[in-house]
N, C-alpha and C positions, 0 to 999 in steps of 0.2 A: 318388426320385431320377432325375433326367434320365438317359438312356443315354450322354449325352457326357461323362458323370462318369469312365466305366470306362476309354476312352483315356486321358484326362488321370491315373488310377491307374496304369495301365501304364506311360505315359511315367515317373513320377517312380520307379515300380520300377525300369525300366531304367536311368535315372541313379544311382539308389542303385547297382545292381549296377555299372556303370562305374565310379563313383567306389571302391568297393569293389577291383574289379580294378586300379586306379591307386595305391592306396596299400598296396602291399605290402612296404614298408620296416619292418625290423626295429631294436629299439634293445634289445637283449639286453644286460644289463651285464656287464662283463668284472670277473672277482673275483680279488683280488691272491691270496690263499691257496690257490683252486680253478680254476687257469690253465686247464683243459681244459672249462669250463662253458660251454654253450651250448644253445640252442633246437633241440629235434628239427626244429622249423618250418622253419629255414633258417638262414644265416649273416647276412648282411646285409638280405636280403629274403626274403619267403616263398615257398616254392617253389609253383611250378604243379603241378597234377595232372591224370590223366586226367580226361575228362568234364567241363571246364571247372572244375576245383575248384582253391582256394587252400589252402594249409595254415594251419593256427590258430595263434597265437601264444599262448604262455602255459599250453600244455597238457601237453606232457612236456620235460623237461630232462634232459640229459646231462652227467655230469662223471666226474672222477677224484674219489679219497677226498677228505671233507669235511673239510678243514684249513683253515677259514677264519681269515683275518687282518683286523684292522680293523674295519671295517664290513660286512663280507662277510654274517654272518647277518642283520643288519638287512636288507639288501638281498633275501635270501631269503624274508624274512617279507614284504617288501613283494610279492614275487611270489607270495604266496599258497600257497607249496610246502607241501602238507599231509600228503603221504607221501613216504618216502623209501625205495627199494629196492636194497640192498645185495648186489652180486652177488658177493661176496669169500667166501672160506673162513674159517671160523673162526679159521684160523689169523692169516690177514691181518686180520681184525676186531680180534683180541685185540692184534696189535701196533701198530695204529693205528686206534682207535676214533673213529667220526664224532662231529663236533659239528653236533648238529641243529638245524634251525629251530624256533622255539617252535611248542608243541602239535602237532608233527607226529608221525604214525604212521610205526614205523621197522618195515620187513619184510626178512629177510635171508634171500636164497635162493642158497646154493652151487651154481655153476654146473660147478666143474671137478673136484669130489671129490676123494679122497687128502688130504683137509684141505689142498689147495693146495699140496701138497709137490712137488718135482721139483727136482733137482740138474742144473746145466749149469756148465760150465767155459768161460767166454768166452775166456779166453785161449788155447783150444785151437779155437775156432770161427772159421770165416770169414763173412763176409757171406752167401755161400751157402747156409753153414749154417742161419745165422739164417732166411732166405728158406723154407728146408725145414722148419724147426721150426715156424714161423709159418703157413705153409701147413697144415701137419698139424692145427694146433690150432685153425684156421676150420674144417677139413673135419670136427672133432670135434662141432662144433655141430650138425651133422647125422648124425652117425653113431653118437655116444656115446649110449646108452640113460639114462645119468646126467643128461647135459647136456641132452637133450631134454625129460625130464621136468621139469626145473628151469625150462628156457625156458618151458614151459606154463604154470607156477605162475606166472611172472613176467608172462606176457602177460595172464594172469588176473587178477592184483593190478591191473595198469595199466587192463583194462577196468573194472574195480570201483571206482576210485579218484575222488572226488568233483570234488577240484579239480586244482590242478596237482601232477604228480608228477615225482620227481627219481630217475633210475636211474644207477647207477655203480658200477664197480670199483676197483682200484688205480691205474691210470694213466689209465683213461676212455678206453681205446682199443680194444681186443681185444674182451673181453666185452660191454663197453658200446657199442663200434664195431658188434657183431652185432646187437644187441638194435634198435640204432638204425636199422642197415640195414632189419631185417625191416619193423620199424613204418614206414620210409618207403616200402619195397615194397607195403605194403598199403593205404597211403594213395594209391599211384598215381604217387608223385615217378618222375620220369625216371631211368634208370640212369646217366646222367652226374652229374645233381644229387647222386643216391645216393653215388656214388664220391667225388666233390669233397667232398660232408660229411664222408665217412669221412677223406678225406686231410687235411680241415683240423686235424687234431689236431697235424701236422707245424708250421703255422704258430701255433695257439694256444700250445703247450708249447715254442716254439724257445728263449725267453730261457731258459727253467730246464734243458732238454736241453745247450744251449750251455755254461752255467754248471758242468753236471757234467762234460761231457766236457773242459772245460777243465784239470779236475783229475785226469784219468787219462794214463796214456801214451799216446804216439803211435800204439804199436802196436794199443793197444785201440779207440781211437776210433771208426773205421769200424765195427766189429762191433758195439761197444756202442751208436752212434749210430742204426745201424739198428734194434735192439732196442728201443729207446727211442720212436721213432717208428712210423708206419704204411706199408706200400707197398701199391699199388693189386693185386699179383698175390696179395695174403693175403687180400683180400676176395674177390677173384675166385675164387678156390680153393674157397671156400666155398659161393659162389654156383653154382658149377660143379657143386660135390658134391650141392648141391638138386636138380637137372636130374637129375645120375646116378643118385640114389637114389630120388628120387621123381616124376621127370618135370615137376614144375612147383612153384612156391612155395606155390600152394593147397592142392596135396596134402600137402607137408611141413608145413604149419600143421596140416591136419586129421587126417591119418595119424600124422605123425611128433611131433608135439607134443600132439595131443590136443585141439586146438580146436574148438568148433563154430561155424556161420555166424553165429550171432547173437552171438558175442564177437567175431568178425572185424569184424562191422558196427558193435559197439559202439566199438571201437578206430577205425575209420574215421570214424564220425561224431563222434569226440571231435577227430579231427586235422583232417578236412576241411571246408571249407564250399563248396557249390556255387555258383557265381554264377547259374547258370542250370540249370533241371530239364529232364529230356528232353522237349522238344516244347514247351517254355514259350514262346518268342517267336513261335511259330505260333499259338498260343491267342488267342481274342477272346471279348469278353463275359463271362458267369459264369465259364467255363472259366477264363479269362486271371486273373480274380480269385481264384479257386481254387486255381491253381497258384501264385498269388503268396502266398498262406497257407501252402500246404505249403513253400514255400521259404523264407518268413520265421520257421516253426517249427524251422528249423535252429538258431536263436537263442534257442531255448526249452529247459525242462529235458527236452522229451521227446527231446531230440537227444543222441546219444553215450551212451545208458543202454541198459538191456535195458527197452526199450518197443516196444509194437505200432508206432509210428509211425516209429523209429528203424529197425527193421527193414524195414517197408515201403518207406521212403524208400532205402536201400540197395539193397535190390533194385531198386527202380524205376531207380536209375542203372544198375546192370548189366545189366537187359533193356532199357533205353532206352524204357520206357514207365510212365506214371504210372496207367495201367490203369482209366481212366474216373473215377479219384478225385477228380480235378481239377475235374469236374462234380458231384461230389456232396458235397464237404466245405464248400463254402460255405452249404449250406441253401436252394437254391432254392426246394424246397417250400413253403418259409414265404412267399415272395413270391408264389408261386403262391396259396397259401392265402388271403394279403389280398386278392388281386386277385379270388376267388373271392367271397369274403364281402362285397366292396363291391358287386358286382353282384347280390347275392340280392335286395335290396329291388325291384329292376325286375321279376325273375321273379314274386316276390310278387305286385306291382301287376297285371302283364299275367293272373296266374291269377285274380284276382279281377274282372277286368273284367265277364264274363258274368254274373256273379250280385250285383252292388250297383248296377246302374244304375238299379232301380227301375221300368224300363221295363216294361210289360203288367201291372202290380200295380194293386189298388185302392186306392183312398185308405183309408188306416189298416189296412193288410193288412200281415202279417209273413211273410218268407218264410226258413225255417230251411234252411241248406245245408251240406253235406259235400262237400269236395273231396277227391281223391287226387293227387299229384302226381309225375311223374319226369322228370328231363332228365339228358341228359350234353351235353357240351362238350369237345372236342379241338382241341389247338393244337400244330401240326408243329414240329420242332425248327428253330432258325434258328443263325445265327453267333453270336447274342448267348445263348442261353438253349436249354435241353434241351425236348424235347416234354412237353407235360403233358395230362393227362386229368381232367375235373370229373364226379363222379356226384352226384345230388340224388336222395332220396326223402322224400317227407313227405304231409302231412294237413294239413287245416285245416277246422275247424267255426265257423260263423257264423250271424248273423241278419241280414237286411235289413229296414228297416221305411219304408213309404211313408207319410210323414206326410200330404201332400196330393197337390195336381196339380202342384207345383210343387219339394218337397221330399222327400229319403230319406236316410236314415242307415243306417250298417252297422258292425259290430262282429265281429270274429273271432279266433279262437286257433289258431296253428299250431305244427307241429313238423316239424321238417325233420332227416333225416341227409345230412350231406355227405362225399365222400369225395376229395382231391385228391392227384393222383399225379405225381411228376416226379423225375426225377436219382436215382432209388434211394429217394426218400421218399415216406411217404404223411402227410397231415394228415387226421384224422376229426374234422368237428364236428358237433354237436347243439345246434340253435338252436331254443329257444321263444319265440315272437314273439305279439305283441299289434298287432292293427290296427284302427283307428278312422277312419270317415271319413263323408262326406256330399257330395249333390250339389243344387245347385239351379237350377231351370230358369227362364228367362226368362218363358216363357209355359206349358207343360206338358212333363213328363217324357217324354212320348210323342211330343214334336214340338218341333223349334226349338232354339235355342241354350241351353247349360246351362254351369254351372261346378262344376269339382270340387276337393274336397281329401282326401287320403288319407294317413294317418302311420301309421308300425308302429317298434316298437320291439322289441329280442330280447335274448337272455341267450343266451350262446355257449360252450358246452364246447369245449375245443381240445386234441386229445391228436395226437401225431405220433410218429412213427420214420423214423429216416434210416440206410438200410442201406448201409454203407460196405465197398467192394472190399478187396482188399489184408491182409484180416484184421484190418482196424480196428474192427470190431464195428458196432453199433447204438446210435445215439444216439436218445434217447425223452425227449420234451418233453410237458408237461402245463400248461396254462393255461386262463383263461377271460376272456370280455370281454362289450361289449354292443355294438348297432348301434342307431341312431336315424336314422330317414329320413322324409322327406316329400316328395309331389308336390302341386303346384296343377295344374289342366288347364282347358281351357277347349274346348268341342265344341260340336256342331251336328248335331243328328238329322233328316233329310231322309228323308220316305217318298216311294214313287213307287209306280206299278203294280205292278211285279213284285218290288220290292227297296228296302230302305234302306239310306242311307249315314250312316255316323258319322264323320267325319272329327274328330280331337282334336290340340291342341298342348298341351304340359306342360314343366314345369321341375321337375326333381328334385334334392334334397340329400339326401345318405348319409354319415354319420360314423360310423367304426368305429373301434373302442378295444380292443385285444387286450393285456393286461397282458404284460409281459416275464419270462421265464423263463429257468431254466438247464437244459440237457439233461444226461442222465446215461447211463450206460453203455457209453461209448465215449472214449478219451483224446482224441478230436477232437469231443467233445460242445460244443456252443456256448453260450454265454451270450447269448441273444437279446434284443435290444431289444425294447421294445414298440410296438406299432401305434397309431399316433393320426393318422388320414386323413379328410380330408372330399373327398368326391367331388361334383361338380356336371355335371349334363346335361340336354340338352333333348330332349325326346321328341316323335315323330309317330306318330300311330296312324290307320288307317281301318279300319272294321269296314263289311262288306258281307254284309247279310242277304239272304237271298231270302225272299220272302212265304211266310207258314206254308201247309203243304200237309197235307192230310187224309190218314191212313193207317188205315183201320178208325177204332178209337176215340182213335186216338193225332193229335197234330197236331206234325207235323215241319216244323222250319226250319233249314236247312243254311246256312253262311255261309262266309266268306272273310276273314281278318284280315291287315292288312301293318302293319308298324311299323318304326319307326328310331329309334335313339338315339344322341346325338351328345354325347359325354364332353368336357368344358371344360377338364378337369386334363391331367396328363401322360399318355402314353398305357401307360404302364406302371407298375405297384407295386414298391417296393422293400422289401429287407430288410437288415437289419445284424445280424452277429453279430460276437463277438470270442471268442479265444482266446489266453490267455498275454499278454494286451495288444495283439494283433494283430487288425486289423479285417477284415471280409470283407463286401462288398457284393453282393447279386444282385437281379436284375431278374425280373420274372414272363414267362413265354412269351407270355401273352395281353398284347398290345401295341398294342390298336387304339382309336382315338377313335370309332370308327363300327361300329356293332352292327345288323344288319339281319334282320329277322323276318318270315315267312311262314307263315300256317297254314289249316288247314280245320277248321271246327268244325259239330256237327250237334246239335242239342237236341230232345227229344221230350217232349211233355206229354200228360198224360192226369189230365183233371180238376186237383186241385191239386198233381200230382206232376209234377215235371220233370226228367229226365235229360239230361245233356249231356255230349260228349266233345270234345276238342278236341286236335290235333296242329300242332307248331310246327316250322318248320326255321330254325334260327340260324346265321348266317354273319357274319364280320370280316374286316378287310383282312389280316389277319396269317397266313393259314391257318389259321384257327379255325374249325371246324363243329361243330354240332351238332343234337341234336333235342328237344324236352320233348314229354309229353303229361299229360292230366288227365282225372278222371273225375269228374263234378258230380251230385249229387243234391239236390233241393231240395223242400220241401213249404212250401205256402202254407197261410195259414190266419188 
């Protein structure tokens, strides 16, 4: 995938976020028989919260007692209300039982104790007396052991509910109003919006209150009207008591109600959808893709539940940092591994060069050879990808047979172990490969022009581990695949008095196939798409060998090798994974069309035994540098 796709994906993500931000309107139905029914998310539009969040509609509803009329119950069913939490006392419940939505779960948690019994004589009370009484009632939500125990149970029930939950008391204003205000505080709604939502009871229930007051003596209307509605100073009394008793709402929730941080994070995850995550707008490349996935997962089954993801994300919101998970979650290491495997045939052909030429052999002579190989390549981090490293160790055994003056053929069996590391992940590959090839000279293999053809095929065992920060665990994967490759070359061997030159040009095609697989071991384990990539490249090599020198019984031949490879495909390799239907693309750290190689080699021959060694330096355009080395032992017979 071209790197230009990533800015497009980021743009689409930002456009979607803007669309979400613009569409905050709510269409919560009004119920004829349950007039104080409304969404905790807001009145006519969803409330904004701290940290660029928006309240989610349809999660928590609040109301007065469930006395539906007409199609009220049918409406509740369409809202998928599956849990009803009744905050009333047993006496209140017995006097007016709820009519429940179909297949809903009913939970009764009494918040006031004493079976809800208290006696007041409104005829002897003033509006000021009502204020004093109701302020005291709000404070009791903080000071009463019985009430706090019940509230803790209520919030745990709300956190554990699967779909929409409705909580209510008798009038849906005091006990219900406190629970709603606390929920909105957990969500990060502003104090002004919390108070406006609390006071909305007066507007929602005005027709019913006015009808009731019209039947009362004029002397009782002010007092009774005050009691039937709500006043800002009542809720404020409770909020002030939180600070007086516990210092903060967080302390009240944890110390007073016994709620743990995980439960608070579940409640907030249910209620709030964050439009952007900490630092998200500044990320680019793979990190932007990863942050986009973390953002999108807010709309998955992992969010608003007791999951490692939900705890991580909510904590990231609080701390203002994604803790590097944005670089790890997308699985960049899989893109790096694919890039590495596509370049392995080139390393194989470079390693074979000293032992397959047929030069210096007699006609109808065979040379059996054994090679030990090791290499390293590191790529620095960039704005697009995290740094990566590649390690390879392997061995190859084979034979070269010189048919006559003009022709030689070869075959070999290789095994290599590779380890690719990046962005908290590691892929280990074990490759068994077969190589076959031949060389044909227009005059003689020891001088003049020649044509070469070399092919290889290998079976790849692929195992991966990705370690994720933030308590998200380790995602492990297991797959296998194959590669097929061929290189056609043309070269010229020129001998001079003190040295020989062998320039060569070639075309190489490699195809890599890795089966798709499902990672396991982490909630953020990805379903990785398979790799099916073909890479074409042009190669240019120059071998410079100094004429043989004698050292005792040994004949020494030092040399220099220079090489260049130009990849004709995209400079990076991509991976694609999905999680809960959300896709994430990553590009490899190695992103160069040009690879340069320079090496020193030395061979020593004694009778029919030749020992050789070679060290190469590798570099590319994108701050990629490495070194490779090999040791050869050959016996001619």
